[in-house]
N, C-alpha and C positions, 0 to 999 in steps of 0.2 A: 753315138753315145746310146749304149745299151740300157735298156730299163727292163731286162729279163729278171725274173725273180721276185721275192716279196721282201719287205721290210718289217720286221718285228719290232712292236714298240710296246711301252708299257703306259698305260693311261690312268688318270685319278678317277676311280669308280664312285667313291663316296669319301665324305670328310670323317677322319677319326676323331673319337673322343679318347683322351689319353692317349697311349701309346698306339701308333699305327698297326694295322693288321693286313694280312694278305688279301682280305676280301675288300680292302680299301682301294686295291689297284686292280686293273685288268689288262691281260696281255692279249695282243692279237696280231694279224698280219693284213697287210695292205700291199697294194703295186708299188714298186719302187717308181719313183716320180723322176723326170726328166727335168734339169734345171733350166728357167727362162732365160730371157734377156738380162744380163748382169749378175746372174746367179751361178752357183755351182754346187755340186753334190758332193757330200764327204760321206766315205764309209768310216764309220766310228770304230774306233778300236779299244778305246777305255773311257769310262764314266766316272768322273767326281761323285763321290759321296760326301755329303756335307751336313753340318747340324742346322744349318738354316733351312733345310728341305721341309723340317717339319713346321715351319712358320709359314712356309709357301703354300701348304696345302690347307691352312686355317683361313677362313673366311673372316678376315677382319682388316681394319686399317694397319697397313705396314708401309714399308719404304718402298714395296714393289707389290702389284697387284697379284692377287692369289690364282694359283693354277685352279682352272674352271674343270666342273666335272666333265669328263670325257676328252678333256685335252691331254696330250703327251706329257708326262712328269717332266718338268724343268730341271735342267741338270747341266752343267759344264762339262764339257767332253773334249777328245781328242782324236783326230782321225787324217786319213790321206784323201785328198781331192782326187777323185775318179773322172769327174766330168766337170768341165767349166765353160762357161760363157763370160768370165770375168779375168781381163788380164792380169789384174793385181792377184788373182788367186789361181794360179796355174796349175794344171793336172800334175800329179805326181807330189805335190807339196803336202807337208804336215801342218795343221792348222787346228787351233783351239777356239772354242766358241760355246755359247748356251745352246747346245744341239738337242738337248733331252735325252731321255732314256729310250733309245731307239739305236737300230742298226745304221741307218743311213739318214742323212738330214740334208735339206735344202737351204741356202744362205745366199744373201746377197754380200756378204761380208762385214757388215756393221757389227761392231764390237768383236769382230774375231781376230786373230793375230796368227801369222804364220810364225813357226817355230823350227829349230833346227835339232833335228834327231842325232845328230853326230856330237853335240853338247850333252846331253842326257837322254835317258828313256824316255818313251812318251809318258808313262805313268807320272815322272818327275815334273813334267809340264802342266801336270793338274795339282799338284802339291807344292814343293818348296819352291820351284819356278813359277808357280801359277797363282790362282787367287788366295791359297793360305800363305805362300810366301808373301804376297803383296800385303795381306793383312798383317802379318806379322813386323814387314818393313815398316810401313808407315806408322802402324800403332806403336812400334817402340821408337822409331827416329822422330817422329812428328809431334807424337802427343806424351811420351813418357820421356824423351830427350834424356838419355842416361848420363850420369856423370860418375867418374872416377871415384870409387870408394863410397858410393851409395849402395843401399840394399834393395833389390828388386825381388818380388815375389811372382810367380808365374802358377796360374792354376792349370790343369789339364797339361802338365808341363811334358809329357811324352807324346802328346798329340800333333797333329799336323802343324798347327799354329805355334803353340806355347813351346814345343821343342827349338823352334827357331827363334823364337823371342829371346829365350833365355841365353842361346848362343849369342846373338847380337848384343845383348845386354853385357855378356862376358867380354866379349871384343872390346867393348868401350869402357871398361874397367870396373864395372858393378859386381857387387857381391851378389850371386843369384841362388835364391832357393825355389826349387820347383815342389808342387804337390801333384802327387800320381796316386793310381790305384794299384797297390800290389808290389811286392817285393823285386819282381822281375823288372817292373817299369822303372821303379825307383833306381834300382841298380843301372839301369840303361842312360837315364838321365845324368846322373853323377859319373860314371865309369867311360862312358862313351860319349856324351856330349859336354861333359866338362863342368856342370853346375856345382855349385860348392856344397848343396845338400838336397836332399829331397825327402819330403813327409810323406808316408804312406797314408792316406787317407782312410783306407779301408781297415787298416789294423793299428794304427796309432792315433793319438790324441792332438789335432791340429793346433790347438791352442797351445798345449805344452811343447809342440815341435817348434812354434814360432817364437816361444820363449828362448828355447835353445839355440836354433839356428837364425835368428834374427835379433840378437841382443841389444843391437843399437835401434830396433824396430824397424819400420818399413817405409821407403821413400817413395818406391813405386809398384804399382801392382797392376798386372796384366790380368783382365778379369774377362773369364770365358765361361762361368760355370754359374755364378750367382749360390743362392741358397744358403745352406749352412755354413759351406767353406767360403763364401764372399763375406757372410757376416762375421765370421770369425778373424778374417784377415783384416777387415775395417777397424776391428780392434786393437789392431797393432800399428797403424799408421802414424807416421810420423806427421809433425805441423807442416803444413804446406806441401803434403805429400801429392803425388799425380796418379790417378787411376785411369787406365784406358779399357773401356767395356766394348768387346765384340761380340759378345755373346752370354746368354743366361741358361746353358743347357739345362741345368737342374729342373728349371721351371717349364721347359718346352713340352713335357707331357702331361703338366698338371692339371688336375680337374676341380682345384678349389683356388681362392686367392692366397690361402696360406703358403702354397707352394710356388710362387711366383717370383718374390722379390726380396728385398732387403727388410729387415725389421727395423724397430725404432732405434736400436742402439748402433746399427751402421748408418743410418742417418743422422745420428747425434755425432759420430765421429767426422761426418761430412761438415758439419757446422763447426764444432769445437777445434777441429784440426784445420779448418779451412781449406779443405782438399780440392784440387782440380780434378772432378770427374767428367770425363768426356766419352760419350758413347760415340761410335763411328762405324760406318759400314764401308767395306772396301772399294764399292763403286764409286765414294766419294773422292778417291784419288786416281780415278781412272786415266786422267791426262797425264798422269806422272807414272804409269806402269813401267814405260821405258826406263826410267831413272831406276826405279826399284828392281827390274830385272837386271839391270847392269851390276848392280851391287851386288846382288844376290850370286848372279853366276861367277862374279869375281871371286868373291869369297869362297865359294864351292870350289872353283878352280885351284885356289890358294891352299886349299885342305883346311880352311877355317871355319867351314860350315857343313856340318853332316845333315843329310836328309834319309828319311827313312819311309819307306811306302807299304802298305798292307795291300797287295792286290788279291781280290776273290775272283773266283771262276763262277760259272754258272750262267752267263749271259744275261739277257733282259729279263728273263722270267725270274732270277734270283734277286731282283731288286728290292722288294718288300723285306725280305728277310736280311739282307746285307744291311739296309738302311737301319735297321733296329740295333746293329751291332754298336752303332755310335752312341745310343742312350743308356746301353749296359755296360759300356766300358769294354766292349768285347774287342775292339779293333787295338792294334799297336803300330801306331804309325799312320800316315795319311791313308784314309780309307778308298780304294779305288776299285771298280767292278770292270773286269775284262769282258769284252763283248765277243 
């Protein structure tokens, strides 16, 4: 098991205030490690760039401990096993896991999954067939539970999760209205993904758009943005509507309480309309990932589910800049960093 060469990684250097900056991270080289008993070493090919990363570098209570100063930045990734002392993870196999922002990783296989690159390219196993896909599947099927003829609204509709949520809703007979930024993204959501309509929040009035495209009001809302968009959608919810909250990206870089969450009118809608509002983390469904992956692969193979990745180059050193594409709307599809 050769350990020649170096492993370049990106570590957390300081905690950001507001939008993260290049100086909040540090890149460096270290010797490649050999796997110990029960471990394997993976050569990483692609790293997943996710909105949750901003929360992971904040020092505060959350569903997962924060990345510590000096630690390799947490990230889901995919690669090929090149050395192994674990028979369940043989050399040459492709594997996904929380390997971090680096070129090589050592793992014992806990929370890792072997994947078949003959079914889909590596980057797709970080997108529609990975964590975003599982978020979309369980958030839609377990929480929103779409029904024929109901109206669903999806924020960040052209993104890694929202694009899949809307398609799953359509598969189950819902009228689906997306919200996305810019005419190109809105055209993609309607013309390529099959949404019934899409509101351009950068150029159009969201409130007016909902009145036009959701005339019977909203039965289901998949929330990943929050802020003004979330507040507006809550004003259009039907009685006993359902809301699945997987993220609040509009407030991730907020530096004051005003930018963090819903205003009193949204909270009033929760009460008056007796809404079911459920926050969830994809890890809640970890024991059922096999179920979700089977369904997503099946729909993809049948041509009923389209997936789009936005793969960026530059390797480990490009991570700080690529991360901020998420918060400025610069990505189009699931954002992935090629190592």
